[in-house]
Backbone bond lengths (Angstrom), bond angles and torsions (degrees), N, CA, C in turn:
res aa  C-N    CA-C-N  psi(-1)  N-CA   C-N-CA  omega(-1)  CA-C   N-CA-C  phi
1 M - - - 1.440 - - 1.528 111.47 -
2 E 1.322 116.49 -31.43 1.464 118.85 177.80 1.530 110.41 -62.32
3 D 1.331 116.71 -40.81 1.464 120.12 178.78 1.524 110.58 -64.75
4 A 1.309 117.07 -39.68 1.465 121.11 179.74 1.524 110.68 -65.85
5 R 1.337 116.55 -36.42 1.469 120.42 -178.10 1.526 111.50 -55.98
6 E 1.316 116.31 -42.22 1.471 119.83 -179.64 1.527 110.51 -61.72
7 Q 1.332 116.73 -42.62 1.461 120.16 -179.38 1.529 111.16 -68.92
8 W 1.361 117.71 -39.91 1.471 119.87 177.05 1.526 110.28 -61.08
9 S 1.325 116.42 -39.62 1.458 120.82 179.09 1.520 111.03 -62.67
10 K 1.326 115.96 -45.18 1.462 119.89 178.26 1.525 110.99 -63.81
11 A 1.325 117.29 -38.35 1.467 120.42 178.00 1.525 110.25 -62.94
12 S 1.331 116.56 -41.07 1.463 119.73 -177.62 1.525 112.74 -66.91
13 E 1.321 116.38 -21.64 1.464 121.03 -179.46 1.527 113.01 -100.95
14 A 1.307 117.47 3.43 1.466 121.37 -175.84 1.527 110.93 -62.17
15 G 1.306 114.55 141.98 1.460 120.28 -179.79 1.515 113.54 -93.61
16 D 1.338 116.71 -5.79 1.458 119.66 179.07 1.529 109.14 -152.14
17 V 1.312 115.16 165.01 1.460 121.87 -175.31 1.522 112.49 -62.38
18 D 1.314 117.53 -43.00 1.469 120.32 -178.43 1.520 111.77 -61.67
19 T 1.315 116.94 -43.88 1.459 120.59 178.81 1.523 110.44 -65.43
20 Y 1.334 116.24 -41.53 1.461 120.51 177.72 1.527 110.42 -56.09
21 F 1.330 116.72 -52.41 1.458 119.46 -176.53 1.529 113.16 -68.67
22 T 1.311 117.81 -27.79 1.462 120.24 174.78 1.524 109.74 -60.49
23 H 1.321 117.13 -48.12 1.464 121.17 -179.42 1.527 111.42 -75.56
24 Y 1.314 117.36 -35.45 1.466 121.75 177.65 1.528 110.39 -58.25
25 E 1.317 116.26 -48.09 1.464 120.60 -178.41 1.528 111.65 -64.49
26 K 1.325 117.05 -39.06 1.466 119.91 177.81 1.531 110.49 -65.56
27 A 1.319 117.00 -42.77 1.462 120.87 -179.75 1.523 110.97 -67.35
28 Y 1.305 116.84 -44.36 1.462 120.78 -177.34 1.522 111.85 -64.51
29 A 1.326 116.97 -29.94 1.464 120.68 178.58 1.531 111.07 -60.73
30 Y 1.322 117.17 -29.71 1.465 120.23 178.73 1.521 111.91 -71.92
31 V 1.319 117.86 -33.43 1.467 120.52 -175.06 1.519 113.28 -100.55
32 D 1.300 117.76 -5.83 1.455 120.15 -179.14 1.525 111.61 -129.86
33 G 1.300 116.10 16.84 1.456 120.10 -177.38 1.512 112.36 -103.38
34 P 1.318 116.17 -164.12 1.465 122.11 -178.66 1.532 114.00 -57.14
35 A 1.319 117.42 -24.56 1.464 120.31 -178.92 1.526 112.15 -64.43
36 T 1.300 118.21 -18.49 1.467 120.92 -177.58 1.521 113.16 -86.91
37 V 1.325 118.01 -9.61 1.465 120.92 -175.23 1.532 111.29 -60.44
38 T 1.312 118.59 -45.50 1.462 121.46 -179.03 1.528 110.97 -60.69
39 A 1.306 116.37 -45.15 1.470 119.77 179.33 1.520 110.82 -65.05
40 R 1.320 117.27 -42.09 1.463 120.34 -179.66 1.534 110.57 -64.26
41 K 1.341 117.64 -39.47 1.467 120.77 176.57 1.519 110.60 -60.66
42 A 1.326 116.63 -46.09 1.464 121.53 -178.50 1.525 111.67 -62.04
43 L 1.311 116.89 -29.79 1.461 121.55 179.85 1.525 112.82 -90.00
44 G 1.338 116.41 -0.80 1.461 120.09 -179.68 1.519 113.41 74.10
45 L 1.324 116.52 24.13 1.464 121.82 -179.69 1.521 110.91 -97.26
46 A 1.307 116.30 162.69 1.459 121.29 177.71 1.526 109.72 -61.04
47 T 1.319 115.63 141.99 1.468 120.17 179.23 1.520 112.47 -114.16
48 T 1.319 116.58 -0.70 1.458 121.24 178.95 1.522 108.86 -102.37
49 P 1.335 116.98 122.02 1.466 118.52 179.30 1.526 110.64 -66.22
50 P 1.325 117.22 150.13 1.462 119.38 177.86 1.519 110.59 -64.42
51 S 1.319 116.34 148.51 1.462 119.03 177.47 1.516 109.12 -73.19
52 S 1.317 116.31 158.53 1.461 119.82 -179.55 1.526 111.12 -63.78
53 D 1.326 117.46 -24.29 1.462 120.76 177.84 1.518 111.62 -65.81
54 D 1.339 117.98 -32.38 1.454 121.84 -179.02 1.518 111.95 -60.79
55 S 1.325 117.76 -41.16 1.452 120.41 -175.94 1.516 112.72 -86.40
56 E 1.299 117.64 -20.84 1.459 120.26 -175.56 1.524 113.11 -99.42
57 S 1.315 117.56 -12.01 1.450 119.46 -173.17 1.519 113.75 -79.60
58 G 1.343 116.36 -15.96 1.450 118.74 -178.41 1.517 112.42 79.87
59 N 1.324 117.48 13.03 1.455 121.77 -179.68 1.518 112.34 -94.42
60 S 1.292 117.24 27.48 1.443 121.59 -179.32 1.520 110.37 -68.23
61 E 1.323 115.74 145.17 1.461 120.12 176.71 1.526 110.70 -72.91
62 V 1.310 117.13 -23.98 1.455 121.14 -178.52 1.523 108.52 -102.23
63 E 1.275 116.38 128.48 1.461 120.77 178.73 1.526 108.44 -119.42
64 V 1.317 116.69 138.40 1.457 121.37 179.82 1.494 109.18 -110.40
């Protein structure tokens, strides 16, 4: 999380969208990557990320 903090800080100070998303993606990788598997297991949560077909197929239970 300490490593992610630096990237979140840089994202918050970005002067343009591209720079923001560059740092956003680096920061988010720390909190949504393989490092979260142990914590998710301990909490009884799913540890397998959804396949790309799940989000692109339009079969979502929630419709907007």
